[in-house]
Biopython code that builds the backbone (N, CA, C, O; Angstrom):
import numpy as np
from Bio.PDB.StructureBuilder import StructureBuilder

atoms = [
    (1, "MET", "N", (8.225, -103.379, -139.559)),
    (1, "MET", "CA", (6.811, -103.080, -139.624)),
    (1, "MET", "C", (6.036, -103.996, -138.680)),
    (1, "MET", "O", (5.089, -103.558, -138.027)),
    (2, "VAL", "N", (6.432, -105.252, -138.607)),
    (2, "VAL", "CA", (5.729, -106.212, -137.754)),
    (2, "VAL", "C", (5.890, -105.838, -136.284)),
    (2, "VAL", "O", (4.920, -105.855, -135.526)),
    (3, "ALA", "N", (7.099, -105.504, -135.886)),
    (3, "ALA", "CA", (7.341, -105.130, -134.486)),
    (3, "ALA", "C", (6.591, -103.853, -134.129)),
    (3, "ALA", "O", (5.979, -103.764, -133.065)),
    (4, "LEU", "N", (6.637, -102.875, -135.009)),
    (4, "LEU", "CA", (5.935, -101.615, -134.775)),
    (4, "LEU", "C", (4.426, -101.868, -134.721)),
    (4, "LEU", "O", (3.729, -101.291, -133.886)),
    (5, "GLY", "N", (3.937, -102.705, -135.585)),
    (5, "GLY", "CA", (2.516, -103.047, -135.588)),
    (5, "GLY", "C", (2.077, -103.709, -134.292)),
    (5, "GLY", "O", (0.987, -103.439, -133.788)),
    (6, "GLY", "N", (2.924, -104.574, -133.757)),
    (6, "GLY", "CA", (2.619, -105.224, -132.486)),
    (6, "GLY", "C", (2.536, -104.228, -131.348)),
    (6, "GLY", "O", (1.623, -104.279, -130.525)),
    (7, "ARG", "N", (3.490, -103.332, -131.311)),
    (7, "ARG", "CA", (3.473, -102.277, -130.284)),
    (7, "ARG", "C", (2.251, -101.386, -130.453)),
    (7, "ARG", "O", (1.599, -101.021, -129.474)),
    (8, "ALA", "N", (1.946, -101.042, -131.686)),
    (8, "ALA", "CA", (0.799, -100.174, -131.958)),
    (8, "ALA", "C", (-0.500, -100.845, -131.524)),
    (8, "ALA", "O", (-1.363, -100.197, -130.932)),
    (9, "ASN", "N", (-0.644, -102.122, -131.810)),
    (9, "ASN", "CA", (-1.854, -102.840, -131.410)),
    (9, "ASN", "C", (-1.989, -102.917, -129.896)),
    (9, "ASN", "O", (-3.091, -102.790, -129.363)),
    (10, "ALA", "N", (-0.880, -103.124, -129.203)),
    (10, "ALA", "CA", (-0.915, -103.176, -127.738)),
    (10, "ALA", "C", (-1.314, -101.822, -127.158)),
    (10, "ALA", "O", (-2.122, -101.753, -126.232)),
    (11, "ALA", "N", (-0.752, -100.759, -127.696)),
    (11, "ALA", "CA", (-1.092, -99.422, -127.216)),
    (11, "ALA", "C", (-2.545, -99.096, -127.512)),
    (11, "ALA", "O", (-3.238, -98.522, -126.672)),
    (12, "LYS", "N", (-3.010, -99.459, -128.700)),
    (12, "LYS", "CA", (-4.398, -99.194, -129.069)),
    (12, "LYS", "C", (-5.348, -99.913, -128.127)),
    (12, "LYS", "O", (-6.334, -99.328, -127.679)),
    (13, "ALA", "N", (-5.067, -101.160, -127.825)),
    (13, "ALA", "CA", (-5.916, -101.925, -126.909)),
    (13, "ALA", "C", (-5.930, -101.278, -125.525)),
    (13, "ALA", "O", (-6.982, -101.191, -124.891)),
    (14, "SER", "N", (-4.782, -100.830, -125.060)),
    (14, "SER", "CA", (-4.708, -100.187, -123.752)),
    (14, "SER", "C", (-5.474, -98.870, -123.726)),
    (14, "SER", "O", (-6.166, -98.569, -122.753)),
    (15, "VAL", "N", (-5.351, -98.087, -124.791)),
    (15, "VAL", "CA", (-6.082, -96.813, -124.871)),
    (15, "VAL", "C", (-7.580, -97.079, -124.919)),
    (15, "VAL", "O", (-8.346, -96.388, -124.248)),
    (16, "GLU", "N", (-8.005, -98.052, -125.687)),
    (16, "GLU", "CA", (-9.439, -98.361, -125.777)),
    (16, "GLU", "C", (-9.980, -98.844, -124.436)),
    (16, "GLU", "O", (-11.100, -98.497, -124.060)),
    (17, "ASN", "N", (-9.202, -99.633, -123.718)),
    (17, "ASN", "CA", (-9.602, -100.091, -122.390)),
    (17, "ASN", "C", (-9.745, -98.899, -121.445)),
    (17, "ASN", "O", (-10.723, -98.801, -120.704)),
    (18, "LEU", "N", (-8.775, -98.002, -121.474)),
    (18, "LEU", "CA", (-8.816, -96.803, -120.644)),
    (18, "LEU", "C", (-10.015, -95.938, -121.014)),
    (18, "LEU", "O", (-10.698, -95.411, -120.135)),
    (19, "ARG", "N", (-10.271, -95.791, -122.302)),
    (19, "ARG", "CA", (-11.404, -94.988, -122.780)),
    (19, "ARG", "C", (-12.722, -95.553, -122.231)),
    (19, "ARG", "O", (-13.587, -94.801, -121.783)),
    (20, "GLN", "N", (-12.862, -96.870, -122.271)),
    (20, "GLN", "CA", (-14.078, -97.501, -121.761)),
    (20, "GLN", "C", (-14.224, -97.285, -120.261)),
    (20, "GLN", "O", (-15.317, -96.989, -119.778)),
    (21, "GLN", "N", (-13.134, -97.431, -119.528)),
    (21, "GLN", "CA", (-13.174, -97.204, -118.083)),
    (21, "GLN", "C", (-13.592, -95.772, -117.775)),
    (21, "GLN", "O", (-14.414, -95.535, -116.890)),
    (22, "GLN", "N", (-13.031, -94.833, -118.497)),
    (22, "GLN", "CA", (-13.344, -93.440, -118.252)),
    (22, "GLN", "C", (-14.781, -93.118, -118.644)),
    (22, "GLN", "O", (-15.437, -92.328, -117.965)),
    (23, "GLN", "N", (-15.282, -93.711, -119.719)),
    (23, "GLN", "CA", (-16.663, -93.484, -120.131)),
    (23, "GLN", "C", (-17.637, -93.946, -119.057)),
    (23, "GLN", "O", (-18.654, -93.297, -118.813)),
    (24, "ARG", "N", (-17.323, -95.072, -118.415)),
    (24, "ARG", "CA", (-18.186, -95.573, -117.342)),
    (24, "ARG", "C", (-18.239, -94.592, -116.174)),
    (24, "ARG", "O", (-19.212, -94.562, -115.421)),
    (25, "GLN", "N", (-17.189, -93.795, -116.033)),
    (25, "GLN", "CA", (-17.132, -92.804, -114.956)),
    (25, "GLN", "C", (-17.613, -91.433, -115.419)),
    (25, "GLN", "O", (-17.564, -90.464, -114.661)),
    (26, "GLY", "N", (-18.073, -91.353, -116.650)),
    (26, "GLY", "CA", (-18.546, -90.089, -117.185)),
    (26, "GLY", "C", (-17.437, -89.165, -117.652)),
    (26, "GLY", "O", (-17.652, -87.963, -117.811)),
    (27, "LEU", "N", (-16.266, -89.714, -117.872)),
    (27, "LEU", "CA", (-15.109, -88.941, -118.313)),
    (27, "LEU", "C", (-14.766, -89.284, -119.752)),
    (27, "LEU", "O", (-15.311, -90.228, -120.324)),
    (28, "GLY", "N", (-13.874, -88.524, -120.321)),
    (28, "GLY", "CA", (-13.413, -88.783, -121.675)),
    (28, "GLY", "C", (-11.903, -88.893, -121.726)),
    (28, "GLY", "O", (-11.197, -88.440, -120.824)),
    (29, "LEU", "N", (-11.428, -89.496, -122.781)),
    (29, "LEU", "CA", (-9.992, -89.625, -122.998)),
    (29, "LEU", "C", (-9.406, -88.255, -123.318)),
    (29, "LEU", "O", (-10.038, -87.447, -123.999)),
    (30, "ARG", "N", (-8.210, -88.001, -122.830)),
    (30, "ARG", "CA", (-7.539, -86.737, -123.142)),
    (30, "ARG", "C", (-7.477, -86.558, -124.653)),
    (30, "ARG", "O", (-7.167, -87.491, -125.395)),
    (31, "SER", "N", (-7.778, -85.343, -125.089)),
    (31, "SER", "CA", (-7.840, -85.093, -126.528)),
    (31, "SER", "C", (-6.493, -85.287, -127.213)),
    (31, "SER", "O", (-6.451, -85.722, -128.364)),
    (32, "ASP", "N", (-5.392, -84.975, -126.532)),
    (32, "ASP", "CA", (-4.081, -85.162, -127.160)),
    (32, "ASP", "C", (-3.763, -86.637, -127.361)),
    (32, "ASP", "O", (-3.090, -87.000, -128.325)),
    (33, "MET", "N", (-4.239, -87.488, -126.463)),
    (33, "MET", "CA", (-4.001, -88.919, -126.605)),
    (33, "MET", "C", (-4.923, -89.511, -127.670)),
    (33, "MET", "O", (-4.523, -90.416, -128.403)),
    (34, "ALA", "N", (-6.140, -89.013, -127.756)),
    (34, "ALA", "CA", (-7.037, -89.457, -128.822)),
    (34, "ALA", "C", (-6.461, -89.071, -130.179)),
    (34, "ALA", "O", (-6.526, -89.848, -131.131)),
    (35, "ALA", "N", (-5.900, -87.869, -130.263)),
    (35, "ALA", "CA", (-5.290, -87.412, -131.517)),
    (35, "ALA", "C", (-4.054, -88.248, -131.857)),
    (35, "ALA", "O", (-3.844, -88.599, -133.018)),
    (36, "ALA", "N", (-3.242, -88.565, -130.856)),
    (36, "ALA", "CA", (-2.048, -89.384, -131.090)),
    (36, "ALA", "C", (-2.437, -90.769, -131.599)),
    (36, "ALA", "O", (-1.790, -91.311, -132.496)),
    (37, "LEU", "N", (-3.495, -91.340, -131.024)),
    (37, "LEU", "CA", (-3.958, -92.653, -131.469)),
    (37, "LEU", "C", (-4.437, -92.592, -132.918)),
    (37, "LEU", "O", (-4.083, -93.451, -133.726)),
    (38, "GLY", "N", (-5.232, -91.593, -133.244)),
    (38, "GLY", "CA", (-5.719, -91.453, -134.612)),
    (38, "GLY", "C", (-4.594, -91.252, -135.607)),
    (38, "GLY", "O", (-4.595, -91.847, -136.684)),
    (39, "SER", "N", (-3.633, -90.412, -135.246)),
    (39, "SER", "CA", (-2.491, -90.158, -136.138)),
    (39, "SER", "C", (-1.662, -91.415, -136.334)),
    (39, "SER", "O", (-1.250, -91.730, -137.451)),
    (40, "MET", "N", (-1.419, -92.138, -135.235)),
    (40, "MET", "CA", (-0.641, -93.373, -135.330)),
    (40, "MET", "C", (-1.308, -94.344, -136.288)),
    (40, "MET", "O", (-0.646, -94.942, -137.136)),
    (41, "GLU", "N", (-2.620, -94.500, -136.152)),
    (41, "GLU", "CA", (-3.335, -95.430, -137.025)),
    (41, "GLU", "C", (-3.253, -94.986, -138.489)),
    (41, "GLU", "O", (-3.068, -95.817, -139.378)),
    (42, "GLN", "N", (-3.388, -93.694, -138.739)),
    (42, "GLN", "CA", (-3.301, -93.201, -140.116)),
    (42, "GLN", "C", (-1.913, -93.428, -140.703)),
    (42, "GLN", "O", (-1.788, -93.867, -141.846)),
    (43, "PHE", "N", (-0.877, -93.135, -139.933)),
    (43, "PHE", "CA", (0.487, -93.338, -140.432)),
    (43, "PHE", "C", (0.766, -94.819, -140.683)),
    (43, "PHE", "O", (1.452, -95.161, -141.647)),
    (44, "MET", "N", (0.242, -95.707, -139.825)),
    (44, "MET", "CA", (0.433, -97.136, -140.052)),
    (44, "MET", "C", (-0.285, -97.567, -141.336)),
    (44, "MET", "O", (0.249, -98.361, -142.111)),
    (45, "ASP", "N", (-1.489, -97.045, -141.557)),
    (45, "ASP", "CA", (-2.219, -97.366, -142.791)),
    (45, "ASP", "C", (-1.460, -96.866, -144.020)),
    (45, "ASP", "O", (-1.384, -97.561, -145.034)),
    (46, "MET", "N", (-0.902, -95.660, -143.927)),
    (46, "MET", "CA", (-0.150, -95.111, -145.059)),
    (46, "MET", "C", (1.132, -95.905, -145.296)),
    (46, "MET", "O", (1.554, -96.071, -146.441)),
    (47, "ALA", "N", (1.755, -96.398, -144.223)),
    (47, "ALA", "CA", (2.950, -97.230, -144.378)),
    (47, "ALA", "C", (2.593, -98.535, -145.075)),
    (47, "ALA", "O", (3.320, -98.988, -145.959)),
    (48, "ASP", "N", (1.479, -99.138, -144.682)),
    (48, "ASP", "CA", (1.020, -100.362, -145.342)),
    (48, "ASP", "C", (0.781, -100.126, -146.833)),
    (48, "ASP", "O", (1.188, -100.926, -147.675)),
    (49, "ALA", "N", (0.118, -99.022, -147.141)),
    (49, "ALA", "CA", (-0.176, -98.708, -148.541)),
    (49, "ALA", "C", (1.110, -98.485, -149.333)),
    (49, "ALA", "O", (1.228, -98.924, -150.477)),
    (50, "ALA", "N", (2.069, -97.802, -148.717)),
    (50, "ALA", "CA", (3.344, -97.557, -149.392)),
    (50, "ALA", "C", (4.088, -98.862, -149.645)),
    (50, "ALA", "O", (4.685, -99.049, -150.706)),
    (51, "LEU", "N", (4.049, -99.765, -148.665)),
    (51, "LEU", "CA", (4.694, -101.068, -148.859)),
    (51, "LEU", "C", (4.020, -101.840, -149.985)),
    (51, "LEU", "O", (4.690, -102.492, -150.786)),
    (52, "ALA", "N", (2.709, -101.767, -150.044)),
    (52, "ALA", "CA", (1.977, -102.468, -151.105)),
    (52, "ALA", "C", (2.350, -101.947, -152.484)),
    (52, "ALA", "O", (2.328, -102.692, -153.464)),
    (53, "LYS", "N", (2.693, -100.666, -152.555)),
    (53, "LYS", "CA", (3.105, -100.059, -153.819)),
    (53, "LYS", "C", (4.591, -100.249, -154.097)),
    (53, "LYS", "O", (5.071, -99.895, -155.173)),
    (54, "GLY", "N", (5.324, -100.808, -153.129)),
    (54, "GLY", "CA", (6.754, -101.000, -153.290)),
    (54, "GLY", "C", (7.571, -99.755, -153.013)),
    (54, "GLY", "O", (8.728, -99.674, -153.425)),
    (55, "ASP", "N", (6.994, -98.785, -152.324)),
    (55, "ASP", "CA", (7.683, -97.529, -152.008)),
    (55, "ASP", "C", (8.243, -97.607, -150.591)),
    (55, "ASP", "O", (7.617, -97.154, -149.633)),
    (56, "ALA", "N", (9.426, -98.184, -150.480)),
    (56, "ALA", "CA", (10.040, -98.401, -149.169)),
    (56, "ALA", "C", (10.358, -97.090, -148.451)),
    (56, "ALA", "O", (10.240, -97.011, -147.229)),
    (57, "ALA", "N", (10.757, -96.072, -149.194)),
    (57, "ALA", "CA", (11.100, -94.788, -148.571)),
    (57, "ALA", "C", (9.873, -94.156, -147.919)),
    (57, "ALA", "O", (9.958, -93.666, -146.793)),
    (58, "ALA", "N", (8.747, -94.162, -148.605)),
    (58, "ALA", "CA", (7.515, -93.604, -148.034)),
    (58, "ALA", "C", (7.051, -94.441, -146.848)),
    (58, "ALA", "O", (6.576, -93.898, -145.851)),
    (59, "ALA", "N", (7.185, -95.751, -146.951)),
    (59, "ALA", "CA", (6.802, -96.627, -145.844)),
    (59, "ALA", "C", (7.634, -96.307, -144.609)),
    (59, "ALA", "O", (7.106, -96.239, -143.499)),
    (60, "LYS", "N", (8.931, -96.111, -144.803)),
    (60, "LYS", "CA", (9.821, -95.786, -143.673)),
    (60, "LYS", "C", (9.436, -94.453, -143.048)),
    (60, "LYS", "O", (9.381, -94.337, -141.824)),
    (61, "ARG", "N", (9.168, -93.444, -143.877)),
    (61, "ARG", "CA", (8.763, -92.126, -143.349)),
    (61, "ARG", "C", (7.485, -92.247, -142.522)),
    (61, "ARG", "O", (7.393, -91.688, -141.429)),
    (62, "ASN", "N", (6.514, -92.966, -143.037)),
    (62, "ASN", "CA", (5.260, -93.120, -142.317)),
    (62, "ASN", "C", (5.418, -93.955, -141.052)),
    (62, "ASN", "O", (4.763, -93.686, -140.045)),
    (63, "MET", "N", (6.272, -94.954, -141.096)),
    (63, "MET", "CA", (6.540, -95.738, -139.894)),
    (63, "MET", "C", (7.219, -94.883, -138.833)),
    (63, "MET", "O", (6.903, -94.996, -137.648)),
    (64, "ASP", "N", (8.143, -94.035, -139.246)),
    (64, "ASP", "CA", (8.806, -93.133, -138.293)),
    (64, "ASP", "C", (7.803, -92.189, -137.648)),
    (64, "ASP", "O", (7.864, -91.938, -136.444)),
    (65, "MET", "N", (6.877, -91.667, -138.452)),
    (65, "MET", "CA", (5.854, -90.764, -137.920)),
    (65, "MET", "C", (4.910, -91.524, -136.975)),
    (65, "MET", "O", (4.515, -91.002, -135.932)),
    (66, "ALA", "N", (4.557, -92.746, -137.346)),
    (66, "ALA", "CA", (3.698, -93.563, -136.486)),
    (66, "ALA", "C", (4.394, -93.849, -135.164)),
    (66, "ALA", "O", (3.766, -93.827, -134.106)),
    (67, "GLU", "N", (5.693, -94.117, -135.228)),
    (67, "GLU", "CA", (6.431, -94.427, -134.003)),
    (67, "GLU", "C", (6.476, -93.231, -133.062)),
    (67, "GLU", "O", (6.422, -93.405, -131.845)),
    (68, "ARG", "N", (6.573, -92.044, -133.594)),
    (68, "ARG", "CA", (6.558, -90.843, -132.730)),
    (68, "ARG", "C", (5.241, -90.748, -131.967)),
    (68, "ARG", "O", (5.230, -90.442, -130.775)),
    (69, "GLN", "N", (4.142, -91.008, -132.650)),
    (69, "GLN", "CA", (2.840, -90.978, -131.983)),
    (69, "GLN", "C", (2.713, -92.132, -130.989)),
    (69, "GLN", "O", (2.156, -91.970, -129.903)),
    (70, "LEU", "N", (3.230, -93.277, -131.368)),
    (70, "LEU", "CA", (3.204, -94.439, -130.491)),
    (70, "LEU", "C", (3.985, -94.176, -129.214)),
    (70, "LEU", "O", (3.547, -94.562, -128.130)),
    (71, "GLU", "N", (5.126, -93.529, -129.326)),
    (71, "GLU", "CA", (5.923, -93.220, -128.135)),
    (71, "GLU", "C", (5.166, -92.309, -127.179)),
    (71, "GLU", "O", (5.280, -92.464, -125.963)),
    (72, "LYS", "N", (4.396, -91.360, -127.706)),
    (72, "LYS", "CA", (3.563, -90.502, -126.855)),
    (72, "LYS", "C", (2.557, -91.353, -126.087)),
    (72, "LYS", "O", (2.364, -91.174, -124.884)),
    (73, "LEU", "N", (1.918, -92.280, -126.800)),
    (73, "LEU", "CA", (0.926, -93.135, -126.167)),
    (73, "LEU", "C", (1.562, -94.046, -125.119)),
    (73, "LEU", "O", (1.026, -94.205, -124.022)),
    (74, "GLU", "N", (2.696, -94.638, -125.458)),
    (74, "GLU", "CA", (3.368, -95.537, -124.516)),
    (74, "GLU", "C", (3.785, -94.796, -123.248)),
    (74, "GLU", "O", (3.662, -95.326, -122.143)),
    (75, "LYS", "N", (4.272, -93.589, -123.409)),
    (75, "LYS", "CA", (4.660, -92.784, -122.243)),
    (75, "LYS", "C", (3.435, -92.490, -121.384)),
    (75, "LYS", "O", (3.486, -92.640, -120.163)),
    (76, "PHE", "N", (2.346, -92.076, -122.002)),
    (76, "PHE", "CA", (1.115, -91.786, -121.294)),
    (76, "PHE", "C", (0.604, -93.021, -120.547)),
    (76, "PHE", "O", (0.159, -92.923, -119.403)),
    (77, "LEU", "N", (0.672, -94.174, -121.196)),
    (77, "LEU", "CA", (0.163, -95.416, -120.623)),
    (77, "LEU", "C", (1.130, -96.090, -119.666)),
    (77, "LEU", "O", (0.752, -97.016, -118.948)),
    (78, "GLY", "N", (2.363, -95.635, -119.652)),
    (78, "GLY", "CA", (3.373, -96.268, -118.802)),
    (78, "GLY", "C", (3.831, -97.614, -119.330)),
    (78, "GLY", "O", (4.194, -98.496, -118.552)),
    (79, "LEU", "N", (3.819, -97.781, -120.645)),
    (79, "LEU", "CA", (4.249, -99.051, -121.272)),
    (79, "LEU", "C", (5.734, -99.042, -121.574)),
    (79, "LEU", "O", (6.263, -100.023, -122.098)),
]
sb = StructureBuilder()
sb.init_structure("model")
sb.init_model(0)
sb.init_chain("A")
sb.init_seg("    ")
for serial, (resi, resn, name, xyz) in enumerate(atoms, 1):
    if name == "N":
        sb.init_residue(resn, " ", resi, " ")
    sb.init_atom(name, np.array(xyz, "f"), 0.0, 1.0, " ", f" {name:<3s}", serial, name[0])
structure = sb.get_structure()
């Protein structure tokens, strides 16, 4: 969870930086990447909640789903 969280935070920071750059140019972030970022964040939150409840299986499922979204972002960002 810690390693995935670190990767997720790095990708989020990169996407937010890109979003700001594009906004200054009057452009917007690609909708599929915005959706991937939102989904990744939701799955990470659900994994945290599952861990807090002691539900390791649900945490793993949500982490796997978050990682799929993270991989889309990393590929897009070239990370």
